[in-house]
N, C-alpha and C positions, 0 to 999 in steps of 0.2 A: 422635472428631475425624475429619473427612474427610481421608484421607491422599492426597496427590497427589504422584506422582513423574513430572513432566512430561518428555517427550523434547525432552522438549520436543517517375530513370527516364530513363533516357536517352530523349530524343525526346518529352518531355511538357512541357506548359506549366507545371505546378506539381507539386511533390512534397508529399504530406501528411506531416506530421511530428508526432511525439509521443514521450513518454518511455517508451512501453511498446509491446508488440506486441499488446495487447488492445483491447477497446472502451473507448473512453475511454482542450492544456495551457493553455489560455488562458481568459480571462474572456469571450471572444467579442467584445471590442471592438477587437482588433488586426487590421489588414488583412493580406492575404498579404504575406510578406516580413518579418513581425515575429518576434521571438524567442518560443519557447514560454513561455507564462506571463508574458511581459514586458509586454503591454498597450501597446505602442508600436512605432513604426517602427524597424527595424534595418537597417543597411547591412552586408550579408554579403560585400561585395567585388564585384569585376568579374564574377565567374563566376556568372551568374544562370541559372535554369532556364526562362527565358522564351523560349527559342529551341528549334528542333528538333534542334540538334546540341550535344552536351555538349562543352565545351572540355576540353582535356587539363589535368590539374593540374600545378602546378610542383613539387609535392612531397607527402610524406605524413608526418603526425605519428603516431607510434606510442606507445602507453602502456597503462596498466591502471587501471580504475576500481575502487576498493575502498570498503568501508563506513567509517564514521568511525573505527572502532577501528584501521584501518590495514592489515589483512591479509586479510580476507574479501572475495573478489572480488564485484563487482556486475554482473549481466547486464542487458541491455536499457536501460542508461542512455544518454541522449542526450548526444552530444559534438559541439560545433560551434564555429566561428570567427565572430566578428563584429567590425566596426571601431568599434561603438558600445556603450558599457556598457548592458546590459539595464535596463529599468525595474524597480523593486522589485516583488517578488511581494506581493500584498495580504496583510496580516497576519491578517485574519479570513476567514471563509467567503466563497466566491465561486464563480460558475459557471465551472469550469475546462474550457473546451471546447478540443478539439484544433484547431490551425490549420494552414494551408498555409504552406510556406516556399518562396520562389522563389530558392533557392540550393542548390548541390550540396555546399557545404562543411560537411556534417554526416554523422554516422554513429551507430551504436549499438554498445555494448559486447557482446562475445560471452559465452557462458556462463562462461568463465574470467576475465571482466572485461577482457580485452584489446580494443584497438580499432586501426583503421587509418583515420585521418581525412585525406581529401584536402584539400590547400591550393591555392588558386588565386591568391593574392596574397602577396608577400613583405612583410616589415616588421612594424611594431607593430600588434597586434590583441589581442582578448580571446579566451581559451579558456574555454568554458562547459561545465560538466558538470552534468547535471540529471536528477533522477528525481522527478517530481511537484513538491512544494514544497521538496525538497532541491536546493540549487543552489550550486555554487562557481564564481565568476568570477575569473579571474586574467589579468593582462597577460602577453603572450608575444610574442617577436620571432620571426616565421616566416621560415625560409630555404628555399631550393630544396633538393630532394633529400629523403632520409629523415631525420627529426628525432625523436629520442627525447624524450618529455615527462617532466619531473621528476614523481615519484610524488606529491609534496605538492600538485601542481596538480590532480590527478584523484582525490583522496581526498575523499569527501563530508564536509561539515562536521558537527560534533557539536552546534553551537549557532549561533544567528543572530548575525552580526556584520556589519551593513550596510556599515560603513566599509571592511571588509576584502573584502567581496564574497561573504559567506557567508549562506545562508538555510536554515532548517529549518522543518518544519511546526510550527504552534502547537498543542500537544497537551495534552489534559486527561485524567487518569485519575480516573474517578468512584470513590467508595468501594465496596469489595467485601470479602467474607470471604476469598476465595482468589484465586489467579492474580495474583501480584504482578508484573504486566507491566513495572513500572519496572525490575526486575532484568534482564529481557531487553533492554530498551531500553539500559540501561547497558552490557550486554555488547557491543552493536554500536557503542558509543562515543558514545551520546547523553547529553547533560546538560541540554538545553533542553526540558524538559517539566514539567508541573505535576501533582502528585498532590494531589487535593483531599481534605482531611480536616477536615470541619466539626465533628466531634464532635456535641454536642447543640445546636449553634447553628443552629436551624431557619431563622433569618433569612438566614444565610450560604448555607444549602442552597437556599432559594428564589431568592436573588439570583444564585447561580451558574447555575441553570437558565435564567434570563433572559439570561445572558451567554454562552451557547453559541456565538452567532454570531461571537464574537471568536476562535474556534479553527478549525483545519483538521481535526483528528482528535479524536474523543472515544472513550474506552475505557469499556465497561461490563463489568468483570471478573465472574467467577463469584461469585454470592452466594446465600444461602439458609440454611436451618437443617436439620441432619441429623436425620431422624426415627429414633426407636427402632424396631427391627424389629416390624412388625405394628401400629404405632400407628394408621395410617390407610391402610395398604396402599401408601403412596408413600414413596420414599426420601428425599424432602426436602419442606420447606415453603418456598415462595417467595411473594413479593408483588410487585406491579407498582404503581409510583407513576403515577397517570394524568397528572399534570402533567409528570413526566419523560418519559413515553412520548410525549406531545404535543410536548415540546420537542425531543427527538431526531428525531422524525419531520420537524419543520419544519427542523431543522438539516441533515438529509440532503437534503431537497428544495432547499435553497439551495446545495448543493455540498459539504456536509460528508461526511467519511468516518467511519462508525461501526463500531467493533469490539466484538463481543459474544462472550462465551465461556461454554460449559458451562451451568450452572444458571441463568444470566441469560437463557436462551433465550426466556422469555415475552415479553421486549421485542420480539423478532423475530416471534414467533408472533402477538402481538396487534397490533403496529404494522404488520406487513406480512403479513397472513394469507394462507395458501395457498402461499407460496413453498417452505416447508420442512415436511416431515412427520416427526415424531419417533416413535421406537418407544415404545409404551405410552401415547401421549397420548390423552386423552379431553377432554371439555369442562372438566374440573376443572383449576384452576391447579396446576402442579407435577407433573402426571401423567407428564410426559416425563422426569423425573429417573430415573436408573438407579443402582443400588447397585454396589459392587464395584470400580469404576475399572479397567476392562479394559485390558490391554496387547495391542496387535495389530500385525502387520506392516503397513507402510505401502505404499500404492500412490499414486504421484504422477501424477495424471491429466493435469495441464497439462503440455504438452511443454516449455515454457520452464522451469518449476519442475523438471521431471524432469532436463532437461539440466544445470541449475545444480546440483542436488543431486548428480548424478553427477560434475560437475566438481570439487566440493569434497570428494568421497569419502564422501558420505552417501546414496548411491543405494539402500542396503538398510536403511534406518532403520526403527524401530518408532515407533508413536505410543502413548505411555504414559498410563495412568490417566485415561481419559475417563469422565466420570460422566453422560454422555448419549449417545444414539445416534440418528443421522439414519436414518430409514427410506428416504426418497427426496426428491428435489427435483421441483418441478412447474412447468409453464408457466403464467404468469400475465399477464394484460393489464396493461400498465404505461405510464408516461409518460416520454418521453426528455428530454434536455437542451433540446430545442427546443419542448417542449410537445406533441409528437406521440405518439399512442398506438402501441404495438407490443407484441408478445408475447415474453416472455423466459423462459427456464428458468435458474435460478441456475447459475453457473459452478462446477463441482466442481474444486477445486485438488488435494485429496488425499483418499484414502479409506483405510479400514481393512479388512483381511481377517479376518473373524470366522467362527466355525462356522456362523452363520446366513446367511452370504453377505458380499459386499463392500458396505460402507456408506460414503456420503460422510462425511467428517470435517471438512473446511473448505470453505465455499462462500461465494460473494458474488453480489450482484445490484445493479443500478442502480435508483435512484428519482429521476427528474428529473435534477438536476445532480450528485447525490451517489451514494454507494455504501454498502452494508451488508456487512460481513464477519462471518461467524459461524463459530466453531470449537468442536467438541465437546471438544477437548483444550486444556490450558492452555499458555501460552507458557513460564512459568518452571519451574524444576526441582524445587521443593518447595512445600509449603503454609505455610512459615514465612517470616517477614519478614526474618530474619537470614541473612546469608551469600549469596554469589553462586552457589556450586556450579559444576559443569562446564557448558560451553556445549553443551547437548544438541542433537541433530539436529533435533528437532521445533521447538525455539526458532528455529534458523536458518531452517527452512522457513517458519515463521509470520512471521518478520521479513521474509523475501523477499516473501511474499504481501502483507504490509502495505504494502510499498513499491510493489508492482504495483497494488494497489487504490487507492493515492494518486495515480495519474497521471490525465491528462485524460480527459474523457468525449467520445464522438463516434465517427465512423467509424474503422475500423481503419487506423492509419497504415501507409504503405508506404515503407520506406527506399529510397534511390536504388540502382539497379542498378550494380554496379561493373564 
């Protein structure tokens, strides 16, 4: 049995805004001044960034953004005020482009989740906290001076409740042998996701592939068969369903976010050839599988991830029991969210330090309106379906990365200068 112990601007006309500090919130239909991901006009109050002089705020809202479970801080979440309830986020896949906001009444949470939100109007408004398709909207009465925000208003929702003002991504977990990502999702407080278990119902399997466009995020967990030593010189036997490969490729192009882990790497290698090179890979399917499940010290390459992991006391974590190894990432000619060609090298979020050198462990890249996230290590803490176990450092890291990958695509957002 494969054993897995996972660690799991003042003076500018417009301000570009998004829920992340990276490339790539909106479906592209919203004009400047609309809320991220809202798809419609929003009134942010009298203080607009359409002049050369930034008006002084009347007060500051302070608070802390946390994950749905209520204690883990969330960094780089967008926090803003609006006088109009945002339009609903589309329930299915859409091209989530970053948009410009012509208001100064927004900010981003810091690595420890805290924020200082400038307010320019007093009275009844809506406070919006958003990270990709995660969004909580609550009414708030703004007053002059410093105002502490109740923590329940800035806690990301664990399930969608449109009447209450809560939205979460529509997520699908595809069948897999290992990496029970549903356990990790539950640990951050999520209940609104679907684990697809068709059994031998091939009709349901085919129908679900045709229905991928109704989701925002699709997970392809680690799958395969462990080979006996020396059986064919490879650690595993894996297969790729051509129909599923085509379906997830189309899903990503429309704006979907695809998460793939460990031995399911062939969907990345064949669907997006050239982006990632695996140790030991040849033209043979499954050649990139590795035996042993190495545990290695982590290196958090992305500054935002590194700062966040340090803030939550996990800066010296290890990544445990990866059964594949990335040799390197490569520049590849790609198509962006506007149909234009560009060259990109996959973003390396985290690496592992091994005797053979430092190797990327979690990477992502853009394809048209969507993104692909691949991880050599698993999210969850064991390869059994029972029991939650401890919330390991690598699980936290991967959940953070998943939230980051879920944000809008487009030019890097620039938060307002304070």
